[in-house]
PDB file of N, CA, C, O and CB in Angstrom:
ATOM      1  N   MET A   1     267.601  49.225  10.397  1.00  0.00           N
ATOM      2  CA  MET A   1     267.155  49.218   8.942  1.00  0.00           C
ATOM      3  C   MET A   1     268.287  50.008   8.118  1.00  0.00           C
ATOM      4  O   MET A   1     268.617  51.098   8.586  1.00  0.00           O
ATOM      5  CB  MET A   1     265.617  49.961   8.762  1.00  0.00           C
ATOM      6  N   ALA A   2     268.772  49.671   7.209  1.00  0.00           N
ATOM      7  CA  ALA A   2     269.901  50.432   6.301  1.00  0.00           C
ATOM      8  C   ALA A   2     269.576  51.112   5.279  1.00  0.00           C
ATOM      9  O   ALA A   2     269.146  50.541   4.277  1.00  0.00           O
ATOM     10  CB  ALA A   2     270.810  49.653   5.746  1.00  0.00           C
ATOM     11  N   LYS A   3     269.710  52.365   5.335  1.00  0.00           N
ATOM     12  CA  LYS A   3     269.248  53.551   4.283  1.00  0.00           C
ATOM     13  C   LYS A   3     269.730  53.175   2.783  1.00  0.00           C
ATOM     14  O   LYS A   3     270.864  52.767   2.533  1.00  0.00           O
ATOM     15  CB  LYS A   3     269.991  55.127   4.728  1.00  0.00           C
ATOM     16  N   ARG A   4     268.698  53.373   1.808  1.00  0.00           N
ATOM     17  CA  ARG A   4     269.195  53.006   0.524  1.00  0.00           C
ATOM     18  C   ARG A   4     268.331  53.836  -0.399  1.00  0.00           C
ATOM     19  O   ARG A   4     267.127  54.069  -0.296  1.00  0.00           O
ATOM     20  CB  ARG A   4     269.127  51.434   0.238  1.00  0.00           C
ATOM     21  N   ALA A   5     269.223  54.251  -1.356  1.00  0.00           N
ATOM     22  CA  ALA A   5     268.401  55.021  -2.694  1.00  0.00           C
ATOM     23  C   ALA A   5     267.396  54.230  -3.111  1.00  0.00           C
ATOM     24  O   ALA A   5     267.398  53.000  -3.140  1.00  0.00           O
ATOM     25  CB  ALA A   5     269.280  55.302  -4.058  1.00  0.00           C
ATOM     26  N   LEU A   6     266.365  55.113  -3.498  1.00  0.00           N
ATOM     27  CA  LEU A   6     265.338  54.532  -4.179  1.00  0.00           C
ATOM     28  C   LEU A   6     265.228  55.168  -5.828  1.00  0.00           C
ATOM     29  O   LEU A   6     265.123  56.316  -6.260  1.00  0.00           O
ATOM     30  CB  LEU A   6     264.003  54.802  -3.257  1.00  0.00           C
ATOM     31  N   ARG A   7     265.303  53.936  -6.430  1.00  0.00           N
ATOM     32  CA  ARG A   7     265.500  54.768  -8.038  1.00  0.00           C
ATOM     33  C   ARG A   7     264.156  55.321  -8.579  1.00  0.00           C
ATOM     34  O   ARG A   7     263.254  54.550  -8.250  1.00  0.00           O
ATOM     35  CB  ARG A   7     266.082  53.619  -9.375  1.00  0.00           C
ATOM     36  N   ALA A   8     263.751  56.256  -9.207  1.00  0.00           N
ATOM     37  CA  ALA A   8     262.443  56.773  -9.424  1.00  0.00           C
ATOM     38  C   ALA A   8     262.900  57.995 -10.775  1.00  0.00           C
ATOM     39  O   ALA A   8     262.534  59.170 -10.757  1.00  0.00           O
ATOM     40  CB  ALA A   8     261.706  57.494  -7.749  1.00  0.00           C
ATOM     41  N   ASN A   9     263.848  57.306 -11.983  1.00  0.00           N
ATOM     42  CA  ASN A   9     264.306  58.439 -12.891  1.00  0.00           C
ATOM     43  C   ASN A   9     263.503  58.089 -14.174  1.00  0.00           C
ATOM     44  O   ASN A   9     263.805  58.558 -15.272  1.00  0.00           O
ATOM     45  CB  ASN A   9     266.032  58.505 -13.150  1.00  0.00           C
ATOM     46  N   ASN A  10     262.418  57.202 -13.965  1.00  0.00           N
ATOM     47  CA  ASN A  10     261.758  56.941 -15.253  1.00  0.00           C
ATOM     48  C   ASN A  10     260.516  55.682 -14.914  1.00  0.00           C
ATOM     49  O   ASN A  10     260.752  54.959 -13.946  1.00  0.00           O
ATOM     50  CB  ASN A  10     263.050  56.411 -16.463  1.00  0.00           C
ATOM     51  N   PRO A  11     259.424  55.474 -15.581  1.00  0.00           N
ATOM     52  CA  PRO A  11     258.290  54.723 -15.047  1.00  0.00           C
ATOM     53  C   PRO A  11     258.835  53.659 -14.617  1.00  0.00           C
ATOM     54  O   PRO A  11     258.502  53.334 -13.477  1.00  0.00           O
ATOM     55  CB  PRO A  11     257.208  54.418 -15.918  1.00  0.00           C
ATOM     56  N   ALA A  12     259.693  52.890 -15.244  1.00  0.00           N
ATOM     57  CA  ALA A  12     259.734  51.418 -15.242  1.00  0.00           C
ATOM     58  C   ALA A  12     260.823  51.219 -13.549  1.00  0.00           C
ATOM     59  O   ALA A  12     260.863  50.199 -12.861  1.00  0.00           O
ATOM     60  CB  ALA A  12     260.619  50.729 -17.085  1.00  0.00           C
ATOM     61  N   ALA A  13     261.381  52.201 -13.348  1.00  0.00           N
ATOM     62  CA  ALA A  13     262.178  52.372 -12.167  1.00  0.00           C
ATOM     63  C   ALA A  13     261.013  52.804 -11.049  1.00  0.00           C
ATOM     64  O   ALA A  13     261.117  52.198  -9.982  1.00  0.00           O
ATOM     65  CB  ALA A  13     263.446  53.556 -12.418  1.00  0.00           C
ATOM     66  N   VAL A  14     260.258  53.469 -11.114  1.00  0.00           N
ATOM     67  CA  VAL A  14     259.113  53.711 -10.064  1.00  0.00           C
ATOM     68  C   VAL A  14     258.575  52.641 -10.050  1.00  0.00           C
ATOM     69  O   VAL A  14     258.409  52.172  -8.923  1.00  0.00           O
ATOM     70  CB  VAL A  14     258.097  54.747 -10.265  1.00  0.00           C
ATOM     71  N   ARG A  15     258.150  51.921 -11.074  1.00  0.00           N
ATOM     72  CA  ARG A  15     257.630  50.440 -10.368  1.00  0.00           C
ATOM     73  C   ARG A  15     258.506  49.342  -9.974  1.00  0.00           C
ATOM     74  O   ARG A  15     258.093  48.425  -9.264  1.00  0.00           O
ATOM     75  CB  ARG A  15     256.749  49.712 -11.270  1.00  0.00           C
ATOM     76  N   ALA A  16     259.342  49.386 -10.278  1.00  0.00           N
ATOM     77  CA  ALA A  16     260.516  48.648  -9.741  1.00  0.00           C
ATOM     78  C   ALA A  16     260.650  49.166  -8.103  1.00  0.00           C
ATOM     79  O   ALA A  16     260.752  48.399  -7.145  1.00  0.00           O
ATOM     80  CB  ALA A  16     261.977  49.028 -10.735  1.00  0.00           C
ATOM     81  N   THR A  17     260.634  50.082  -8.060  1.00  0.00           N
ATOM     82  CA  THR A  17     260.634  50.755  -6.520  1.00  0.00           C
ATOM     83  C   THR A  17     259.242  50.502  -5.805  1.00  0.00           C
ATOM     84  O   THR A  17     259.205  50.259  -4.599  1.00  0.00           O
ATOM     85  CB  THR A  17     260.880  52.522  -6.577  1.00  0.00           C
ATOM     86  N   LEU A  18     258.248  50.557  -6.484  1.00  0.00           N
ATOM     87  CA  LEU A  18     256.959  50.328  -5.629  1.00  0.00           C
ATOM     88  C   LEU A  18     256.739  48.468  -5.206  1.00  0.00           C
ATOM     89  O   LEU A  18     256.325  47.873  -4.211  1.00  0.00           O
ATOM     90  CB  LEU A  18     255.475  50.994  -6.740  1.00  0.00           C
ATOM     91  N   VAL A  19     257.248  48.059  -6.504  1.00  0.00           N
ATOM     92  CA  VAL A  19     257.101  46.371  -6.003  1.00  0.00           C
ATOM     93  C   VAL A  19     258.193  45.933  -4.971  1.00  0.00           C
ATOM     94  O   VAL A  19     258.007  45.091  -4.093  1.00  0.00           O
ATOM     95  CB  VAL A  19     257.316  45.241  -7.389  1.00  0.00           C
ATOM     96  N   LYS A  20     259.507  46.707  -5.222  1.00  0.00           N
ATOM     97  CA  LYS A  20     260.231  46.486  -3.710  1.00  0.00           C
ATOM     98  C   LYS A  20     259.629  46.985  -2.315  1.00  0.00           C
ATOM     99  O   LYS A  20     259.734  46.385  -1.245  1.00  0.00           O
ATOM    100  CB  LYS A  20     261.587  47.209  -3.739  1.00  0.00           C
ATOM    101  N   VAL A  21     259.149  47.881  -2.478  1.00  0.00           N
ATOM    102  CA  VAL A  21     258.280  48.518  -1.277  1.00  0.00           C
ATOM    103  C   VAL A  21     257.109  47.710  -0.819  1.00  0.00           C
ATOM    104  O   VAL A  21     256.654  47.783   0.323  1.00  0.00           O
ATOM    105  CB  VAL A  21     257.685  49.903  -1.685  1.00  0.00           C
ATOM    106  N   ALA A  22     256.666  46.976  -1.715  1.00  0.00           N
ATOM    107  CA  ALA A  22     255.405  46.068  -1.518  1.00  0.00           C
ATOM    108  C   ALA A  22     255.916  44.961  -0.767  1.00  0.00           C
ATOM    109  O   ALA A  22     255.383  44.581   0.275  1.00  0.00           O
ATOM    110  CB  ALA A  22     254.683  45.540  -2.894  1.00  0.00           C
ATOM    111  N   ASN A  23     257.047  44.376  -1.324  1.00  0.00           N
ATOM    112  CA  ASN A  23     257.574  43.120  -0.754  1.00  0.00           C
ATOM    113  C   ASN A  23     258.145  43.593   0.811  1.00  0.00           C
ATOM    114  O   ASN A  23     257.811  42.927   1.790  1.00  0.00           O
ATOM    115  CB  ASN A  23     258.867  42.441  -1.839  1.00  0.00           C
ATOM    116  N   GLU A  24     259.019  44.782   0.949  1.00  0.00           N
ATOM    117  CA  GLU A  24     259.526  44.947   2.066  1.00  0.00           C
ATOM    118  C   GLU A  24     258.224  45.280   3.725  1.00  0.00           C
ATOM    119  O   GLU A  24     258.388  45.217   4.943  1.00  0.00           O
ATOM    120  CB  GLU A  24     260.576  46.199   1.580  1.00  0.00           C
ATOM    121  N   VAL A  25     257.394  45.517   3.094  1.00  0.00           N
ATOM    122  CA  VAL A  25     255.839  45.651   3.804  1.00  0.00           C
ATOM    123  C   VAL A  25     255.533  44.235   4.116  1.00  0.00           C
ATOM    124  O   VAL A  25     255.284  43.979   5.294  1.00  0.00           O
ATOM    125  CB  VAL A  25     254.512  46.337   2.732  1.00  0.00           C
ATOM    126  N   ARG A  26     255.509  43.164   3.145  1.00  0.00           N
ATOM    127  CA  ARG A  26     255.085  42.105   3.018  1.00  0.00           C
ATOM    128  C   ARG A  26     256.062  40.953   4.159  1.00  0.00           C
ATOM    129  O   ARG A  26     255.733  40.041   4.918  1.00  0.00           O
ATOM    130  CB  ARG A  26     255.106  41.916   1.440  1.00  0.00           C
ATOM    131  N   THR A  27     257.171  41.491   3.830  1.00  0.00           N
ATOM    132  CA  THR A  27     258.356  40.759   5.107  1.00  0.00           C
ATOM    133  C   THR A  27     258.897  41.516   6.043  1.00  0.00           C
ATOM    134  O   THR A  27     260.040  41.266   6.428  1.00  0.00           O
ATOM    135  CB  THR A  27     259.698  40.177   4.572  1.00  0.00           C
ATOM    136  N   GLY A  28     258.119  42.646   6.607  1.00  0.00           N
ATOM    137  CA  GLY A  28     257.986  42.984   7.698  1.00  0.00           C
ATOM    138  C   GLY A  28     259.377  44.267   7.755  1.00  0.00           C
ATOM    139  O   GLY A  28     259.760  44.970   8.690  1.00  0.00           O
ATOM    140  N   GLU A  29     259.659  44.201   6.910  1.00  0.00           N
ATOM    141  CA  GLU A  29     261.108  45.109   6.902  1.00  0.00           C
ATOM    142  C   GLU A  29     260.839  46.578   6.530  1.00  0.00           C
ATOM    143  O   GLU A  29     261.759  47.377   6.354  1.00  0.00           O
ATOM    144  CB  GLU A  29     262.267  44.514   5.715  1.00  0.00           C
ATOM    145  N   LEU A  30     259.816  46.830   6.442  1.00  0.00           N
ATOM    146  CA  LEU A  30     259.195  48.371   5.931  1.00  0.00           C
ATOM    147  C   LEU A  30     258.011  48.389   6.579  1.00  0.00           C
ATOM    148  O   LEU A  30     257.278  47.406   6.474  1.00  0.00           O
ATOM    149  CB  LEU A  30     258.896  48.649   4.233  1.00  0.00           C
ATOM    150  N   LEU A  31     257.551  49.692   7.491  1.00  0.00           N
ATOM    151  CA  LEU A  31     256.112  49.802   8.126  1.00  0.00           C
ATOM    152  C   LEU A  31     255.372  50.271   7.232  1.00  0.00           C
ATOM    153  O   LEU A  31     255.795  51.205   6.551  1.00  0.00           O
ATOM    154  CB  LEU A  31     255.927  50.635   9.317  1.00  0.00           C
ATOM    155  N   PRO A  32     253.908  49.667   6.983  1.00  0.00           N
ATOM    156  CA  PRO A  32     252.991  50.319   6.058  1.00  0.00           C
ATOM    157  C   PRO A  32     253.098  51.911   6.161  1.00  0.00           C
ATOM    158  O   PRO A  32     253.148  52.600   5.142  1.00  0.00           O
ATOM    159  CB  PRO A  32     251.514  49.832   6.367  1.00  0.00           C
ATOM    160  N   GLN A  33     253.128  52.445   7.413  1.00  0.00           N
ATOM    161  CA  GLN A  33     253.390  54.358   7.071  1.00  0.00           C
ATOM    162  C   GLN A  33     254.323  54.619   6.406  1.00  0.00           C
ATOM    163  O   GLN A  33     254.247  55.596   5.661  1.00  0.00           O
ATOM    164  CB  GLN A  33     253.723  55.388   8.235  1.00  0.00           C
ATOM    165  N   GLN A  34     255.440  53.882   6.451  1.00  0.00           N
ATOM    166  CA  GLN A  34     256.581  54.514   5.440  1.00  0.00           C
ATOM    167  C   GLN A  34     256.408  54.229   4.374  1.00  0.00           C
ATOM    168  O   GLN A  34     256.559  55.201   3.634  1.00  0.00           O
ATOM    169  CB  GLN A  34     257.883  54.217   5.568  1.00  0.00           C
ATOM    170  N   ALA A  35     256.006  52.828   3.583  1.00  0.00           N
ATOM    171  CA  ALA A  35     255.399  52.617   2.554  1.00  0.00           C
ATOM    172  C   ALA A  35     254.395  53.330   1.808  1.00  0.00           C
ATOM    173  O   ALA A  35     254.469  53.406   0.582  1.00  0.00           O
ATOM    174  CB  ALA A  35     255.078  51.773   2.750  1.00  0.00           C
ATOM    175  N   ASN A  36     253.209  54.001   2.644  1.00  0.00           N
ATOM    176  CA  ASN A  36     252.490  54.904   2.157  1.00  0.00           C
ATOM    177  C   ASN A  36     253.192  56.053   1.859  1.00  0.00           C
ATOM    178  O   ASN A  36     252.865  56.499   0.759  1.00  0.00           O
ATOM    179  CB  ASN A  36     251.533  55.120   2.893  1.00  0.00           C
ATOM    180  N   ALA A  37     254.147  56.781   2.506  1.00  0.00           N
ATOM    181  CA  ALA A  37     254.937  58.112   2.465  1.00  0.00           C
ATOM    182  C   ALA A  37     255.581  57.800   1.152  1.00  0.00           C
ATOM    183  O   ALA A  37     255.438  58.622   0.247  1.00  0.00           O
ATOM    184  CB  ALA A  37     256.063  58.448   3.795  1.00  0.00           C
ATOM    185  N   ILE A  38     256.475  56.396   0.877  1.00  0.00           N
ATOM    186  CA  ILE A  38     257.224  56.324  -0.188  1.00  0.00           C
ATOM    187  C   ILE A  38     256.234  56.294  -1.318  1.00  0.00           C
ATOM    188  O   ILE A  38     256.490  56.962  -2.319  1.00  0.00           O
ATOM    189  CB  ILE A  38     258.157  55.191  -0.128  1.00  0.00           C
ATOM    190  N   THR A  39     254.971  55.485  -1.253  1.00  0.00           N
ATOM    191  CA  THR A  39     254.101  55.538  -2.395  1.00  0.00           C
ATOM    192  C   THR A  39     254.083  56.749  -2.824  1.00  0.00           C
ATOM    193  O   THR A  39     254.710  57.011  -3.851  1.00  0.00           O
ATOM    194  CB  THR A  39     252.823  55.118  -2.198  1.00  0.00           C
ATOM    195  N   ALA A  40     253.278  57.875  -2.057  1.00  0.00           N
ATOM    196  CA  ALA A  40     252.871  59.346  -2.172  1.00  0.00           C
ATOM    197  C   ALA A  40     254.126  59.763  -3.055  1.00  0.00           C
ATOM    198  O   ALA A  40     253.932  60.074  -4.230  1.00  0.00           O
ATOM    199  CB  ALA A  40     252.690  60.251  -0.584  1.00  0.00           C
ATOM    200  N   CYS A  41     255.000  59.772  -2.691  1.00  0.00           N
ATOM    201  CA  CYS A  41     256.212  60.510  -3.282  1.00  0.00           C
ATOM    202  C   CYS A  41     256.401  59.971  -4.567  1.00  0.00           C
ATOM    203  O   CYS A  41     256.657  60.776  -5.462  1.00  0.00           O
ATOM    204  CB  CYS A  41     257.536  60.379  -2.461  1.00  0.00           C
ATOM    205  N   MET A  42     256.324  58.701  -4.861  1.00  0.00           N
ATOM    206  CA  MET A  42     256.562  57.819  -5.943  1.00  0.00           C
ATOM    207  C   MET A  42     255.635  58.455  -6.712  1.00  0.00           C
ATOM    208  O   MET A  42     256.029  59.046  -7.717  1.00  0.00           O
ATOM    209  CB  MET A  42     256.402  56.282  -5.754  1.00  0.00           C
ATOM    210  N   ASN A  43     254.177  58.443  -6.357  1.00  0.00           N
ATOM    211  CA  ASN A  43     252.901  58.644  -7.518  1.00  0.00           C
ATOM    212  C   ASN A  43     253.168  60.284  -7.667  1.00  0.00           C
ATOM    213  O   ASN A  43     252.426  60.670  -8.570  1.00  0.00           O
ATOM    214  CB  ASN A  43     250.941  58.164  -6.846  1.00  0.00           C
ATOM    215  N   ALA A  44     253.766  61.146  -7.252  1.00  0.00           N
ATOM    216  CA  ALA A  44     254.257  62.643  -7.393  1.00  0.00           C
ATOM    217  C   ALA A  44     255.367  62.409  -8.377  1.00  0.00           C
ATOM    218  O   ALA A  44     255.381  63.160  -9.352  1.00  0.00           O
ATOM    219  CB  ALA A  44     254.813  63.429  -5.906  1.00  0.00           C
ATOM    220  N   ILE A  45     256.291  61.499  -8.282  1.00  0.00           N
ATOM    221  CA  ILE A  45     257.343  61.643  -9.284  1.00  0.00           C
ATOM    222  C   ILE A  45     256.974  61.175 -10.470  1.00  0.00           C
ATOM    223  O   ILE A  45     257.460  61.776 -11.428  1.00  0.00           O
ATOM    224  CB  ILE A  45     258.512  61.037  -8.957  1.00  0.00           C
ATOM    225  N   LEU A  46     256.143  60.135 -10.741  1.00  0.00           N
ATOM    226  CA  LEU A  46     255.784  59.718 -11.687  1.00  0.00           C
ATOM    227  C   LEU A  46     254.516  60.586 -12.384  1.00  0.00           C
ATOM    228  O   LEU A  46     254.217  60.256 -13.531  1.00  0.00           O
ATOM    229  CB  LEU A  46     255.618  58.460 -11.357  1.00  0.00           C
ATOM    230  N   ALA A  47     253.887  61.490 -11.860  1.00  0.00           N
ATOM    231  CA  ALA A  47     253.128  62.710 -12.438  1.00  0.00           C
ATOM    232  C   ALA A  47     253.873  63.312 -13.062  1.00  0.00           C
ATOM    233  O   ALA A  47     253.670  63.487 -14.263  1.00  0.00           O
ATOM    234  CB  ALA A  47     252.534  63.605 -11.633  1.00  0.00           C
ATOM    235  N   SER A  48     255.097  63.871 -12.349  1.00  0.00           N
ATOM    236  CA  SER A  48     255.827  64.750 -13.294  1.00  0.00           C
ATOM    237  C   SER A  48     256.604  64.345 -14.159  1.00  0.00           C
ATOM    238  O   SER A  48     256.981  65.187 -14.973  1.00  0.00           O
ATOM    239  CB  SER A  48     256.487  65.530 -12.793  1.00  0.00           C
ATOM    240  N   ILE A  49     257.060  63.089 -14.279  1.00  0.00           N
ATOM    241  CA  ILE A  49     257.445  62.524 -15.576  1.00  0.00           C
ATOM    242  C   ILE A  49     256.532  62.618 -16.622  1.00  0.00           C
ATOM    243  O   ILE A  49     256.694  63.026 -17.773  1.00  0.00           O
ATOM    244  CB  ILE A  49     257.742  61.227 -15.468  1.00  0.00           C
ATOM    245  N   ARG A  50     255.422  62.125 -15.983  1.00  0.00           N
ATOM    246  CA  ARG A  50     254.531  62.345 -17.237  1.00  0.00           C
ATOM    247  C   ARG A  50     254.229  63.826 -18.043  1.00  0.00           C
ATOM    248  O   ARG A  50     253.719  64.043 -19.142  1.00  0.00           O
ATOM    249  CB  ARG A  50     253.208  61.867 -16.784  1.00  0.00           C
ATOM    250  N   ILE A  51     254.652  64.536 -17.236  1.00  0.00           N
ATOM    251  CA  ILE A  51     254.093  65.758 -17.428  1.00  0.00           C
ATOM    252  C   ILE A  51     255.438  66.423 -18.457  1.00  0.00           C
ATOM    253  O   ILE A  51     255.272  67.280 -19.324  1.00  0.00           O
ATOM    254  CB  ILE A  51     253.707  66.579 -15.807  1.00  0.00           C
ATOM    255  N   ASP A  52     256.755  65.782 -18.096  1.00  0.00           N
ATOM    256  CA  ASP A  52     257.691  66.105 -18.843  1.00  0.00           C
ATOM    257  C   ASP A  52     257.533  65.681 -20.322  1.00  0.00           C
ATOM    258  O   ASP A  52     257.783  66.325 -21.341  1.00  0.00           O
ATOM    259  CB  ASP A  52     258.772  65.641 -18.266  1.00  0.00           C
ATOM    260  N   GLU A  53     257.029  64.369 -20.162  1.00  0.00           N
ATOM    261  CA  GLU A  53     257.025  63.366 -21.590  1.00  0.00           C
ATOM    262  C   GLU A  53     255.970  64.065 -22.481  1.00  0.00           C
ATOM    263  O   GLU A  53     256.043  64.227 -23.699  1.00  0.00           O
ATOM    264  CB  GLU A  53     256.492  61.543 -21.300  1.00  0.00           C
ATOM    265  N   GLN A  54     254.938  64.465 -21.616  1.00  0.00           N
ATOM    266  CA  GLN A  54     253.525  65.599 -22.566  1.00  0.00           C
ATOM    267  C   GLN A  54     254.239  66.622 -23.116  1.00  0.00           C
ATOM    268  O   GLN A  54     254.314  66.702 -24.342  1.00  0.00           O
ATOM    269  CB  GLN A  54     252.134  66.538 -21.495  1.00  0.00           C
ATOM    270  N   GLU A  55     254.823  67.486 -22.347  1.00  0.00           N
ATOM    271  CA  GLU A  55     255.498  68.416 -22.923  1.00  0.00           C
ATOM    272  C   GLU A  55     256.691  68.434 -24.027  1.00  0.00           C
ATOM    273  O   GLU A  55     256.982  69.392 -24.744  1.00  0.00           O
ATOM    274  CB  GLU A  55     255.830  68.900 -22.013  1.00  0.00           C
ATOM    275  N   ALA A  56     257.311  67.167 -24.002  1.00  0.00           N
ATOM    276  CA  ALA A  56     258.100  66.817 -25.040  1.00  0.00           C
ATOM    277  C   ALA A  56     257.508  66.599 -26.045  1.00  0.00           C
ATOM    278  O   ALA A  56     257.987  67.073 -27.076  1.00  0.00           O
ATOM    279  CB  ALA A  56     258.794  65.916 -24.865  1.00  0.00           C
ATOM    280  N   LYS A  57     256.431  65.918 -26.115  1.00  0.00           N
ATOM    281  CA  LYS A  57     255.836  65.350 -27.167  1.00  0.00           C
ATOM    282  C   LYS A  57     254.770  66.558 -27.844  1.00  0.00           C
ATOM    283  O   LYS A  57     254.461  66.587 -29.035  1.00  0.00           O
ATOM    284  CB  LYS A  57     255.109  63.954 -26.626  1.00  0.00           C
ATOM    285  N   ILE A  58     254.273  67.573 -26.759  1.00  0.00           N
ATOM    286  CA  ILE A  58     253.588  68.782 -27.619  1.00  0.00           C
ATOM    287  C   ILE A  58     254.856  69.596 -28.379  1.00  0.00           C
ATOM    288  O   ILE A  58     254.724  69.772 -29.590  1.00  0.00           O
ATOM    289  CB  ILE A  58     252.640  69.968 -26.479  1.00  0.00           C
ATOM    290  N   ALA A  59     255.890  70.022 -27.826  1.00  0.00           N
ATOM    291  CA  ALA A  59     256.972  70.571 -28.450  1.00  0.00           C
ATOM    292  C   ALA A  59     257.300  70.097 -29.948  1.00  0.00           C
ATOM    293  O   ALA A  59     257.454  70.848 -30.911  1.00  0.00           O
ATOM    294  CB  ALA A  59     258.060  70.314 -27.592  1.00  0.00           C
ATOM    295  N   GLN A  60     257.364  68.935 -29.946  1.00  0.00           N
ATOM    296  CA  GLN A  60     257.690  67.916 -30.762  1.00  0.00           C
ATOM    297  C   GLN A  60     256.433  67.769 -32.186  1.00  0.00           C
ATOM    298  O   GLN A  60     256.752  67.564 -33.357  1.00  0.00           O
ATOM    299  CB  GLN A  60     257.778  66.549 -29.681  1.00  0.00           C
ATOM    300  N   LEU A  61     255.146  67.922 -31.717  1.00  0.00           N
ATOM    301  CA  LEU A  61     254.408  68.237 -32.585  1.00  0.00           C
ATOM    302  C   LEU A  61     254.257  69.602 -32.890  1.00  0.00           C
ATOM    303  O   LEU A  61     253.847  69.880 -34.017  1.00  0.00           O
ATOM    304  CB  LEU A  61     253.437  67.733 -32.354  1.00  0.00           C
ATOM    305  N   GLU A  62     254.588  70.777 -31.855  1.00  0.00           N
ATOM    306  CA  GLU A  62     254.616  72.124 -32.327  1.00  0.00           C
ATOM    307  C   GLU A  62     255.533  72.105 -33.668  1.00  0.00           C
ATOM    308  O   GLU A  62     255.315  72.492 -34.816  1.00  0.00           O
ATOM    309  CB  GLU A  62     255.193  73.130 -31.148  1.00  0.00           C
ATOM    310  N   LYS A  63     256.250  71.712 -33.268  1.00  0.00           N
ATOM    311  CA  LYS A  63     257.866  72.095 -34.485  1.00  0.00           C
ATOM    312  C   LYS A  63     257.428  71.150 -35.400  1.00  0.00           C
ATOM    313  O   LYS A  63     257.495  71.877 -36.391  1.00  0.00           O
ATOM    314  CB  LYS A  63     259.895  71.651 -33.890  1.00  0.00           C
ATOM    315  N   MET A  64     256.955  69.882 -35.916  1.00  0.00           N
ATOM    316  CA  MET A  64     256.311  69.482 -36.876  1.00  0.00           C
ATOM    317  C   MET A  64     255.310  70.398 -37.601  1.00  0.00           C
ATOM    318  O   MET A  64     255.456  70.821 -38.748  1.00  0.00           O
ATOM    319  CB  MET A  64     255.805  68.472 -36.451  1.00  0.00           C
ATOM    320  N   LEU A  65     254.226  70.660 -36.744  1.00  0.00           N
ATOM    321  CA  LEU A  65     253.314  71.805 -37.254  1.00  0.00           C
ATOM    322  C   LEU A  65     254.138  73.201 -37.850  1.00  0.00           C
ATOM    323  O   LEU A  65     253.768  73.383 -39.010  1.00  0.00           O
ATOM    324  CB  LEU A  65     252.334  72.263 -35.928  1.00  0.00           C
ATOM    325  N   LEU A  66     254.606  73.686 -37.647  1.00  0.00           N
ATOM    326  CA  LEU A  66     255.627  74.975 -37.860  1.00  0.00           C
ATOM    327  C   LEU A  66     256.236  74.406 -38.927  1.00  0.00           C
ATOM    328  O   LEU A  66     256.168  75.105 -39.938  1.00  0.00           O
ATOM    329  CB  LEU A  66     256.750  75.456 -36.608  1.00  0.00           C
ATOM    330  N   ASP A  67     256.887  73.232 -39.065  1.00  0.00           N
ATOM    331  CA  ASP A  67     257.628  72.907 -40.237  1.00  0.00           C
ATOM    332  C   ASP A  67     256.672  72.594 -41.355  1.00  0.00           C
ATOM    333  O   ASP A  67     257.092  72.732 -42.504  1.00  0.00           O
ATOM    334  CB  ASP A  67     258.568  71.758 -39.982  1.00  0.00           C
ATOM    335  N   LYS A  68     255.653  72.259 -41.193  1.00  0.00           N
ATOM    336  CA  LYS A  68     254.589  71.675 -42.390  1.00  0.00           C
ATOM    337  C   LYS A  68     254.190  73.236 -42.650  1.00  0.00           C
ATOM    338  O   LYS A  68     253.931  73.514 -43.821  1.00  0.00           O
ATOM    339  CB  LYS A  68     253.022  70.383 -41.826  1.00  0.00           C
ATOM    340  N   ILE A  69     254.124  74.140 -41.820  1.00  0.00           N
ATOM    341  CA  ILE A  69     253.372  75.542 -42.440  1.00  0.00           C
ATOM    342  C   ILE A  69     254.671  75.925 -43.198  1.00  0.00           C
ATOM    343  O   ILE A  69     254.427  76.182 -44.377  1.00  0.00           O
ATOM    344  CB  ILE A  69     252.722  76.932 -41.154  1.00  0.00           C
ATOM    345  N   ALA A  70     255.576  76.004 -42.967  1.00  0.00           N
ATOM    346  CA  ALA A  70     256.968  76.569 -43.435  1.00  0.00           C
ATOM    347  C   ALA A  70     257.102  76.423 -44.977  1.00  0.00           C
ATOM    348  O   ALA A  70     257.506  77.277 -45.766  1.00  0.00           O
ATOM    349  CB  ALA A  70     258.234  75.756 -42.705  1.00  0.00           C
ATOM    350  N   GLU A  71     256.647  75.075 -45.257  1.00  0.00           N
ATOM    351  CA  GLU A  71     256.793  74.248 -46.439  1.00  0.00           C
ATOM    352  C   GLU A  71     256.172  75.261 -47.624  1.00  0.00           C
ATOM    353  O   GLU A  71     256.131  74.887 -48.796  1.00  0.00           O
ATOM    354  CB  GLU A  71     255.943  72.703 -46.256  1.00  0.00           C
TER     355      GLU A  71
END
């Protein structure tokens, strides 16, 4: 089996990768154990993306609040 990069830089890419992994398990190109490992990694990546997005939103809200207080 050829090695290939799996995209996981945003939630849509994670979703596309997971669909690809599921299809590869279905067609026998990937073992279920390999798919489980990839899925666990993708879930960890997705969680970190969500945390980054939440931190950015919090920072934006804090800035808005400080701007409002400064008025």
